[in-house]
Structures are given as structure tokens and as C-alpha cells.
PASEBA-1860 file (N, C-alpha, C; in nm, 3 decimals):
! residues 226
1> MNPARRRK> 0.085/-0.120/0.000/0.000/0.000/0.000/0.088/0.124/0.000 ~ 0.047/0.223/-0.076/0.117/0.349/-0.078/0.110/0.416/0.058 ~ 0.225/0.443/0.124/0.222/0.505/0.258/0.145/0.637/0.261 ~ 0.144/0.708/0.148/0.074/0.837/0.144/-0.077/0.820/0.156 ~ -0.126/0.699/0.125/-0.271/0.676/0.129/-0.316/0.615/0.261 ~ -0.222/0.586/0.348/-0.259/0.529/0.477/-0.327/0.634/0.564 ~ -0.431/0.592/0.633/-0.501/0.682/0.723/-0.514/0.617/0.859 ~ -0.503/0.697/0.960/-0.519/0.648/1.096/-0.666/0.614/1.122
9> IDVGIAFV> -0.687/0.498/1.178/-0.823/0.456/1.214/-0.853/0.503/1.355 ~ -0.957/0.583/1.370/-0.998/0.629/1.503/-1.074/0.517/1.572 ~ -1.032/0.484/1.692/-1.095/0.377/1.769/-1.161/0.438/1.893 ~ -1.284/0.400/1.917/-1.355/0.446/2.035/-1.417/0.329/2.110 ~ -1.447/0.351/2.236/-1.512/0.250/2.319/-1.652/0.300/2.355 ~ -1.753/0.220/2.327/-1.891/0.249/2.369/-1.923/0.155/2.486 ~ -1.951/0.212/2.600/-1.974/0.134/2.722/-2.114/0.162/2.774 ~ -2.197/0.059/2.782/-2.333/0.071/2.838/-2.326/0.038/2.986
17> VMKRNIDD> -2.341/0.140/3.069/-2.324/0.121/3.213/-2.454/0.074/3.277 ~ -2.444/-0.026/3.363/-2.558/-0.084/3.434/-2.515/-0.120/3.576 ~ -2.610/-0.160/3.657/-2.577/-0.201/3.792/-2.480/-0.317/3.793 ~ -2.494/-0.407/3.698/-2.412/-0.528/3.698/-2.266/-0.502/3.658 ~ -2.241/-0.389/3.588/-2.104/-0.367/3.541/-2.045/-0.233/3.583 ~ -2.108/-0.165/3.679/-2.061/-0.033/3.719/-1.916/-0.036/3.767 ~ -1.873/-0.146/3.828/-1.734/-0.154/3.875/-1.634/-0.157/3.760 ~ -1.680/-0.198/3.641/-1.589/-0.202/3.526/-1.559/-0.063/3.471
25> LKAMDELA> -1.639/0.036/3.511/-1.622/0.171/3.458/-1.485/0.227/3.493 ~ -1.436/0.195/3.610/-1.307/0.250/3.654/-1.190/0.193/3.573 ~ -1.214/0.084/3.499/-1.106/0.023/3.421/-1.105/0.070/3.276 ~ -1.196/0.161/3.240/-1.207/0.203/3.100/-1.083/0.278/3.053 ~ -1.024/0.362/3.138/-0.903/0.435/3.098/-0.791/0.339/3.061 ~ -0.772/0.238/3.143/-0.667/0.140/3.117/-0.695/0.062/2.988 ~ -0.823/0.024/2.967/-0.859/-0.047/2.846/-0.834/0.039/2.722 ~ -0.867/0.168/2.733/-0.846/0.259/2.620/-0.698/0.267/2.584
33> RKIGADRI> -0.613/0.273/2.684/-0.469/0.279/2.657/-0.419/0.150/2.591 ~ -0.473/0.036/2.636/-0.427/-0.092/2.583/-0.462/-0.109/2.435 ~ -0.580/-0.064/2.397/-0.624/-0.087/2.258/-0.603/0.035/2.169 ~ -0.554/0.144/2.229/-0.528/0.264/2.151/-0.652/0.343/2.117 ~ -0.753/0.338/2.203/-0.878/0.412/2.178/-0.858/0.561/2.201 ~ -0.926/0.641/2.121/-0.916/0.786/2.131/-1.022/0.847/2.223 ~ -1.129/0.774/2.243/-1.238/0.829/2.324/-1.319/0.716/2.385 ~ -1.391/0.749/2.490/-1.480/0.655/2.558/-1.617/0.720/2.569
41> LVSNVLPY> -1.720/0.653/2.520/-1.856/0.704/2.530/-1.935/0.611/2.622 ~ -1.989/0.667/2.729/-2.065/0.589/2.827/-2.212/0.626/2.815 ~ -2.297/0.526/2.807/-2.441/0.548/2.797/-2.513/0.462/2.899 ~ -2.627/0.509/2.944/-2.715/0.423/3.021/-2.779/0.320/2.929 ~ -2.832/0.215/2.988/-2.898/0.112/2.910/-3.036/0.163/2.867 ~ -3.075/0.131/2.745/-3.210/0.163/2.698/-3.300/0.048/2.740 ~ -3.398/0.072/2.828/-3.475/-0.038/2.888/-3.581/-0.096/2.796 ~ -3.541/-0.197/2.719/-3.633/-0.265/2.629/-3.721/-0.367/2.702
49> SPDMEKEM> -3.692/-0.394/2.828/-3.768/-0.493/2.904/-3.769/-0.450/3.051 ~ -3.862/-0.503/3.131/-3.863/-0.471/3.274/-3.732/-0.508/3.344 ~ -3.670/-0.618/3.302/-3.542/-0.658/3.363/-3.432/-0.557/3.331 ~ -3.433/-0.504/3.209/-3.334/-0.403/3.172/-3.357/-0.273/3.249 ~ -3.483/-0.240/3.277/-3.511/-0.120/3.356/-3.450/-0.131/3.495 ~ -3.452/-0.250/3.552/-3.395/-0.271/3.685/-3.244/-0.249/3.687 ~ -3.181/-0.255/3.571/-3.036/-0.235/3.562/-2.997/-0.088/3.546 ~ -3.096/0.002/3.532/-3.066/0.143/3.507/-3.007/0.211/3.630
57> LCQLTLTT> -2.920/0.307/3.605/-2.853/0.381/3.712/-2.891/0.529/3.711 ~ -3.005/0.562/3.652/-3.038/0.704/3.633/-3.182/0.738/3.668 ~ -3.251/0.651/3.737/-3.393/0.677/3.759/-3.417/0.796/3.852 ~ -3.329/0.817/3.949/-3.341/0.937/4.033/-3.301/1.061/3.955 ~ -3.199/1.048/3.873/-3.151/1.159/3.793/-3.259/1.209/3.699 ~ -3.341/1.120/3.647/-3.447/1.159/3.554/-3.546/1.256/3.617 ~ -3.559/1.254/3.749/-3.656/1.340/3.816/-3.598/1.475/3.857 ~ -3.467/1.497/3.838/-3.407/1.620/3.890/-3.460/1.746/3.823
65> DTFTFAPG> -3.502/1.737/3.698/-3.556/1.855/3.631/-3.677/1.911/3.703 ~ -3.748/1.827/3.775/-3.867/1.870/3.848/-3.832/1.972/3.954 ~ -3.711/1.959/4.012/-3.674/2.042/4.125/-3.565/2.145/4.092 ~ -3.513/2.141/3.970/-3.401/2.227/3.937/-3.430/2.374/3.959 ~ -3.547/2.419/3.913/-3.578/2.560/3.920/-3.682/2.591/4.029 ~ -3.686/2.506/4.131/-3.777/2.531/4.243/-3.731/2.657/4.318 ~ -3.826/2.729/4.383/-3.788/2.849/4.458/-3.679/2.817/4.560 ~ -3.580/2.904/4.568/-3.472/2.885/4.665/-3.356/2.804/4.613
73> KVEMSLPR> -3.369/2.750/4.491/-3.261/2.671/4.432/-3.165/2.767/4.362 ~ -3.051/2.793/4.425/-2.957/2.890/4.370/-2.836/2.819/4.312 ~ -2.770/2.884/4.220/-2.650/2.826/4.160/-2.535/2.824/4.261 ~ -2.465/2.715/4.267/-2.349/2.702/4.354/-2.226/2.674/4.269 ~ -2.125/2.760/4.280/-2.002/2.744/4.204/-1.894/2.684/4.293 ~ -1.842/2.569/4.252/-1.740/2.500/4.330/-1.601/2.523/4.270 ~ -1.498/2.524/4.356/-1.362/2.524/4.304/-1.317/2.381/4.280 ~ -1.197/2.361/4.233/-1.142/2.225/4.224/-1.123/2.171/4.365
81> LDVSPITR> -1.170/2.051/4.387/-1.161/1.987/4.518/-1.106/1.846/4.504 ~ -1.037/1.801/4.607/-0.996/1.661/4.610/-1.119/1.574/4.630 ~ -1.125/1.464/4.558/-1.228/1.362/4.584/-1.162/1.262/4.679 ~ -1.201/1.267/4.803/-1.135/1.189/4.908/-1.237/1.150/5.013 ~ -1.198/1.065/5.107/-1.292/1.031/5.216/-1.342/1.153/5.292 ~ -1.261/1.260/5.296/-1.302/1.381/5.368/-1.413/1.454/5.293 ~ -1.404/1.460/5.160/-1.503/1.536/5.081/-1.617/1.449/5.029 ~ -1.603/1.319/5.041/-1.696/1.226/4.976/-1.841/1.252/5.012
89> EALYRLLQ> -1.872/1.265/5.140/-2.012/1.280/5.182/-2.071/1.411/5.135 ~ -1.995/1.520/5.148/-2.045/1.651/5.106/-2.068/1.654/4.955 ~ -1.972/1.602/4.878/-1.987/1.602/4.733/-2.102/1.512/4.690 ~ -2.119/1.401/4.759/-2.228/1.310/4.726/-2.363/1.380/4.742 ~ -2.379/1.454/4.852/-2.506/1.523/4.877/-2.529/1.634/4.774 ~ -2.423/1.706/4.739/-2.437/1.812/4.640/-2.471/1.757/4.503 ~ -2.408/1.649/4.466/-2.429/1.592/4.333/-2.566/1.528/4.316 ~ -2.634/1.501/4.425/-2.770/1.449/4.414/-2.864/1.553/4.354
97> GYENLTLM> -2.831/1.681/4.369/-2.909/1.787/4.307/-2.821/1.871/4.219 ~ -2.742/1.803/4.135/-2.631/1.866/4.065/-2.670/1.968/3.960 ~ -2.797/1.981/3.928/-2.836/2.073/3.821/-2.799/2.218/3.853 ~ -2.781/2.253/3.981/-2.748/2.391/4.015/-2.600/2.410/4.041 ~ -2.517/2.307/4.018/-2.374/2.316/4.046/-2.295/2.359/3.923 ~ -2.191/2.437/3.946/-2.094/2.467/3.842/-1.955/2.446/3.900 ~ -1.859/2.425/3.814/-1.719/2.416/3.854/-1.651/2.541/3.801 ~ -1.626/2.635/3.891/-1.569/2.765/3.854/-1.654/2.832/3.746
105> GNKIYAPS> -1.786/2.821/3.760/-1.877/2.882/3.665/-1.911/2.798/3.545 ~ -1.847/2.681/3.530/-1.874/2.592/3.417/-1.974/2.486/3.458 ~ -2.085/2.479/3.387/-2.189/2.383/3.421/-2.136/2.241/3.410 ~ -2.176/2.156/3.504/-2.127/2.018/3.504/-2.237/1.917/3.476 ~ -2.357/1.963/3.453/-2.465/1.868/3.430/-2.492/1.849/3.281 ~ -2.554/1.737/3.249/-2.588/1.707/3.110/-2.714/1.784/3.071 ~ -2.714/1.846/2.953/-2.835/1.916/2.907/-2.951/1.818/2.893 ~ -3.070/1.866/2.917/-3.190/1.785/2.898/-3.295/1.869/2.827
113> QQCRFIQD> -3.405/1.805/2.790/-3.513/1.873/2.719/-3.464/1.936/2.590 ~ -3.377/1.865/2.519/-3.333/1.914/2.389/-3.288/1.796/2.304 ~ -3.302/1.811/2.174/-3.269/1.703/2.082/-3.131/1.726/2.023 ~ -3.035/1.645/2.061/-2.899/1.662/2.011/-2.890/1.626/1.863 ~ -2.980/1.539/1.814/-2.978/1.503/1.672/-3.015/1.623/1.585 ~ -3.112/1.701/1.631/-3.151/1.820/1.558/-3.042/1.926/1.569 ~ -2.986/1.943/1.688/-2.881/2.043/1.708/-2.757/2.010/1.625 ~ -2.726/1.880/1.613/-2.608/1.839/1.537/-2.637/1.824/1.388
121> RTTFVRWD> -2.761/1.849/1.348/-2.803/1.843/1.207/-2.774/1.705/1.146 ~ -2.812/1.601/1.219/-2.795/1.465/1.171/-2.927/1.409/1.121 ~ -2.918/1.303/1.043/-3.037/1.230/0.999/-2.997/1.084/0.982 ~ -3.094/0.996/0.975/-3.067/0.853/0.970/-3.147/0.788/0.857 ~ -3.079/0.702/0.783/-3.144/0.629/0.675/-3.153/0.482/0.714 ~ -3.275/0.432/0.724/-3.297/0.294/0.765/-3.265/0.199/0.649 ~ -3.256/0.071/0.678/-3.220/-0.029/0.577/-3.314/-0.029/0.458 ~ -3.441/0.011/0.480/-3.539/0.009/0.371/-3.553/0.144/0.302
129> GQVSPCMG> -3.462/0.238/0.331/-3.466/0.368/0.264/-3.542/0.476/0.338 ~ -3.611/0.441/0.447/-3.686/0.540/0.523/-3.589/0.635/0.594 ~ -3.617/0.764/0.585/-3.532/0.867/0.646/-3.595/0.914/0.776 ~ -3.524/0.891/0.885/-3.572/0.926/1.018/-3.485/1.036/1.077 ~ -3.542/1.126/1.156/-3.463/1.238/1.209/-3.372/1.202/1.326 ~ -3.389/1.084/1.384/-3.310/1.052/1.503/-3.305/0.902/1.527 ~ -3.218/0.861/1.619/-3.207/0.721/1.656/-3.334/0.672/1.724 ~ -3.393/0.758/1.807/-3.509/0.717/1.886/-3.632/0.687/1.805
137> LLHTYKTY> -3.640/0.739/1.683/-3.758/0.719/1.599/-3.727/0.634/1.476 ~ -3.611/0.571/1.475/-3.570/0.494/1.358/-3.649/0.364/1.344 ~ -3.686/0.304/1.458/-3.759/0.177/1.458/-3.875/0.185/1.558 ~ -3.965/0.091/1.551/-4.073/0.077/1.648/-4.029/-0.022/1.755 ~ -4.044/0.015/1.881/-3.998/-0.070/1.991/-4.072/-0.032/2.119 ~ -4.050/-0.108/2.225/-4.111/-0.079/2.354/-4.002/-0.048/2.457 ~ -4.031/0.048/2.545/-3.942/0.079/2.656/-4.022/0.074/2.786 ~ -3.948/0.074/2.896/-4.011/0.064/3.028/-3.947/0.164/3.123
145> LYGNERKV> -4.032/0.245/3.189/-3.986/0.337/3.291/-4.087/0.338/3.404 ~ -4.037/0.325/3.527/-4.122/0.321/3.645/-4.232/0.216/3.634 ~ -4.202/0.109/3.564/-4.298/0.001/3.547/-4.398/0.025/3.437 ~ -4.393/0.141/3.373/-4.486/0.173/3.264/-4.428/0.129/3.130 ~ -4.508/0.059/3.052/-4.466/0.020/2.918/-4.502/0.132/2.820 ~ -4.409/0.167/2.734/-4.432/0.272/2.634/-4.391/0.220/2.497 ~ -4.482/0.227/2.402/-4.452/0.186/2.266/-4.411/0.309/2.186 ~ -4.291/0.304/2.134/-4.239/0.414/2.052/-4.253/0.373/1.906
153> HSYALGDI> -4.334/0.448/1.833/-4.357/0.419/1.692/-4.253/0.493/1.608 ~ -4.204/0.427/1.505/-4.105/0.489/1.417/-4.169/0.605/1.341 ~ -4.085/0.696/1.297/-4.133/0.814/1.226/-4.036/0.844/1.112 ~ -4.088/0.850/0.991/-4.006/0.877/0.874/-4.055/1.004/0.806 ~ -3.960/1.076/0.748/-3.991/1.200/0.680/-3.967/1.191/0.530 ~ -3.941/1.070/0.482/-3.921/1.050/0.340/-3.859/0.915/0.311 ~ -3.838/0.887/0.184/-3.784/0.760/0.139/-3.683/0.789/0.028 ~ -3.557/0.752/0.048/-3.455/0.784/-0.052/-3.470/0.702/-0.180
161> RRSTLRKI> -3.558/0.603/-0.178/-3.586/0.530/-0.301/-3.677/0.609/-0.393 ~ -3.744/0.709/-0.337/-3.840/0.787/-0.415/-3.801/0.934/-0.425 ~ -3.705/0.976/-0.346/-3.665/1.116/-0.348/-3.518/1.126/-0.306 ~ -3.458/1.241/-0.330/-3.320/1.259/-0.287/-3.317/1.300/-0.140 ~ -3.204/1.274/-0.077/-3.189/1.312/0.063/-3.199/1.463/0.080 ~ -3.147/1.536/-0.014/-3.153/1.682/-0.007/-3.298/1.732/-0.009 ~ -3.380/1.674/-0.097/-3.520/1.717/-0.105/-3.594/1.682/0.024 ~ -3.565/1.566/0.080/-3.629/1.526/0.205/-3.588/1.621/0.317
169> WTSKEYRA> -3.458/1.651/0.326/-3.406/1.737/0.432/-3.464/1.878/0.426 ~ -3.485/1.929/0.306/-3.535/2.066/0.290/-3.686/2.073/0.276 ~ -3.754/1.961/0.290/-3.900/1.961/0.275/-3.967/2.041/0.386 ~ -4.088/2.084/0.361/-4.164/2.163/0.458/-4.187/2.084/0.586 ~ -4.217/1.955/0.572/-4.244/1.871/0.690/-4.120/1.857/0.777 ~ -4.005/1.835/0.715/-3.882/1.817/0.791/-3.843/1.949/0.860 ~ -3.856/2.062/0.791/-3.823/2.192/0.851/-3.914/2.219/0.971 ~ -4.043/2.188/0.957/-4.137/2.210/1.067/-4.102/2.121/1.186
177> FRERLRAF> -4.062/1.997/1.157/-4.025/1.906/1.265/-3.903/1.958/1.341 ~ -3.803/2.008/1.269/-3.685/2.062/1.335/-3.720/2.180/1.425 ~ -3.812/2.264/1.381/-3.854/2.377/1.464/-3.923/2.330/1.592 ~ -4.006/2.226/1.580/-4.072/2.170/1.699/-3.969/2.121/1.799 ~ -3.867/2.054/1.749/-3.767/1.996/1.839/-3.676/2.101/1.898 ~ -3.651/2.209/1.827/-3.569/2.317/1.884/-3.644/2.383/2.000 ~ -3.773/2.399/1.986/-3.854/2.455/2.094/-3.869/2.356/2.210 ~ -3.886/2.230/2.178/-3.901/2.119/2.273/-4.002/2.150/2.384
185> EFSPCHIC> -4.121/2.185/2.340/-4.229/2.212/2.434/-4.319/2.090/2.447 ~ -4.260/1.982/2.496/-4.330/1.856/2.514/-4.358/1.831/2.662 ~ -4.460/1.752/2.686/-4.488/1.710/2.823/-4.375/1.619/2.873 ~ -4.334/1.634/3.000/-4.225/1.552/3.054/-4.270/1.409/3.085 ~ -4.299/1.334/2.979/-4.351/1.198/2.996/-4.249/1.104/3.061 ~ -4.119/1.142/3.063/-4.018/1.056/3.123/-4.028/1.051/3.275 ~ -4.105/1.143/3.335/-4.124/1.138/3.480/-4.271/1.125/3.517 ~ -4.354/1.091/3.418/-4.498/1.086/3.439/-4.538/0.967/3.525
193> GGCTLVEE> -4.641/0.986/3.609/-4.690/0.877/3.692/-4.774/0.778/3.615 ~ -4.815/0.813/3.494/-4.881/0.712/3.413/-5.022/0.739/3.369 ~ -5.048/0.851/3.299/-5.177/0.861/3.230/-5.168/0.773/3.106 ~ -5.278/0.752/3.040/-5.278/0.660/2.926/-5.195/0.713/2.809 ~ -5.169/0.843/2.805/-5.091/0.900/2.695/-4.945/0.857/2.700 ~ -4.899/0.812/2.817/-4.760/0.771/2.830/-4.736/0.635/2.764 ~ -4.843/0.568/2.727/-4.830/0.433/2.671/-4.774/0.432/2.529 ~ -4.783/0.546/2.459/-4.731/0.555/2.322/-4.677/0.695/2.299
201> NKEDCFGN> -4.605/0.712/2.190/-4.555/0.846/2.155/-4.645/0.914/2.052 ~ -4.775/0.881/2.058/-4.869/0.935/1.961/-4.908/1.080/1.993 ~ -4.925/1.113/2.121/-4.962/1.248/2.162/-4.928/1.266/2.309 ~ -4.931/1.392/2.357/-4.908/1.415/2.500/-5.010/1.514/2.553 ~ -5.004/1.539/2.684/-5.106/1.622/2.748/-5.083/1.772/2.725 ~ -4.976/1.808/2.653/-4.957/1.947/2.614/-5.021/1.976/2.478 ~ -5.082/1.873/2.419/-5.147/1.890/2.290/-5.059/1.857/2.171 ~ -4.938/1.806/2.195/-4.850/1.767/2.085/-4.900/1.638/2.022
209> TFPACGAC> -4.894/1.633/1.890/-4.932/1.512/1.818/-4.807/1.433/1.779 ~ -4.827/1.320/1.716/-4.719/1.229/1.679/-4.614/1.298/1.590 ~ -4.486/1.279/1.624/-4.435/1.208/1.740/-4.417/1.300/1.861 ~ -4.465/1.255/1.975/-4.448/1.328/2.100/-4.317/1.282/2.164 ~ -4.222/1.373/2.180/-4.085/1.336/2.214/-4.046/1.360/2.359 ~ -4.143/1.388/2.446/-4.111/1.423/2.584/-4.041/1.313/2.662 ~ -4.066/1.188/2.628/-4.006/1.077/2.701/-3.878/1.025/2.637 ~ -3.829/1.094/2.535/-3.710/1.048/2.465/-3.589/1.051/2.558
217> LWAQGVIQ> -3.526/0.938/2.580/-3.414/0.931/2.673/-3.286/0.990/2.615 ~ -3.278/1.002/2.483/-3.166/1.077/2.424/-3.180/1.225/2.460 ~ -3.302/1.277/2.449/-3.326/1.418/2.477/-3.309/1.453/2.624 ~ -3.319/1.352/2.711/-3.305/1.375/2.855/-3.163/1.351/2.904 ~ -3.069/1.328/2.812/-2.930/1.313/2.852/-2.899/1.179/2.915 ~ -2.983/1.080/2.890/-2.967/0.948/2.951/-2.897/0.851/2.855 ~ -2.940/0.852/2.731/-2.878/0.768/2.627/-2.795/0.858/2.537 ~ -2.671/0.818/2.509/-2.589/0.902/2.422/-2.512/0.820/2.320
225> CP> -2.582/0.727/2.258/-2.524/0.655/2.147/-2.601/0.696/2.021 ~ -2.536/0.705/1.905/-2.397/0.667/1.883/-2.303/0.777/1.931
END
């Protein structure tokens, strides 16, 4: 092979963190060095079954948005601190309500109530040519949160067998969908106690019609693959 045509292959590690493997997380740096990985991406498990829901490590975190902007909740800016037995308890208590914490003014929490796929201007083409705006709507599947079953129906905005990707991307329907997602004025179905609307992504109690994206775990900073 011509040396001038050689390209470095970027290697990354995708790690799905669960209760059963949380101890393996501390070994990811060493694994990355051994295999020459450039980055490590950690995601929570997407609960396709009740057993998978029991493995989740973010169910309390999902409810923090409810209290983030409650009266009396002020921003707290922390300096660099040692993580040690001396600071462990105080940091643990602060991080339980971490939405108001910053590190020297830099926010340390994951954004929620926003669609990273829309912000990153990505799109997905399914095996059959259907063009979907995100990973969460690429296929039809069931998820489970707080014991509630939710059926997520796939949503396509075009078919590359019948149109070009450019025409689909610039279509009126796709532009309108992107505007909806930028506003993200959906009901917070990811923390809902369980009205019948939570059973599907067809509509929500804010009057949004299909697809209702309030329970999307990508948008809530829980799932971050790919």
C-alpha cells in the first residue's frame, strides 16, 4: 500500500453502564490505553424490558428537572476539590441535586429537554430507505420506565428510493419538525406517573401530536449513542 494513502483509524469504546457492570467503569481508561482508543462514550442502558429497567442507574436523575428551578434553588459554584474520604459525603449530597452546580462557573450537568440530533443536524437512513430524524424514531420498539410500558412508533420524513436526501431534508415537513424539536415544548412523559398517553408516543397532554418526544431518553441526557 502506498504510505501516502494510509489513514489512521480512530478507535472508540462504547460502554453501556448498568448495575451489573458499574465496577468495570473504573477500568475504562486502562482499556483505552491498551487498545489505543481515542475516546470513551458511556451510555445508560435503553430499557427494552422490565429486567433491563432494573439495571438502570439514572432513575433518580431523571426526576431532577422537576426540582431544578424550584424556589430557593440557587447556583453554587465549586472550586477544584480533592475527591477523598473527607469530601466524599459533602460532594455526594451536592451531586444528588447537581443541576445547580458549576465548577468555577462551568456547568457540570448534562443538558436535557433538547434534541442533540436536531442540534447536530444529523439524519438517519434505515435499511429500507426510510429517512428518520433521530435514533429514537428509527424503529418501532417498547421501553419501560417506572414500570410503565411505552410503545415508541417509528417516524419517517421521506424515502430515498423515491426522493433525494436533499429534497427530504429541505422539505416543509422536515423543517417544521426541526422547529418543533428546537422549541421542545413537550410534556415531561419521562417522569410521568402514568396517564394513558404515556403508553405511546402518539400524543401528549400538552397537545402535541405524533411524534411526542417528551419521554425520549436521548433528549433527557440518559442515552448518548452513537
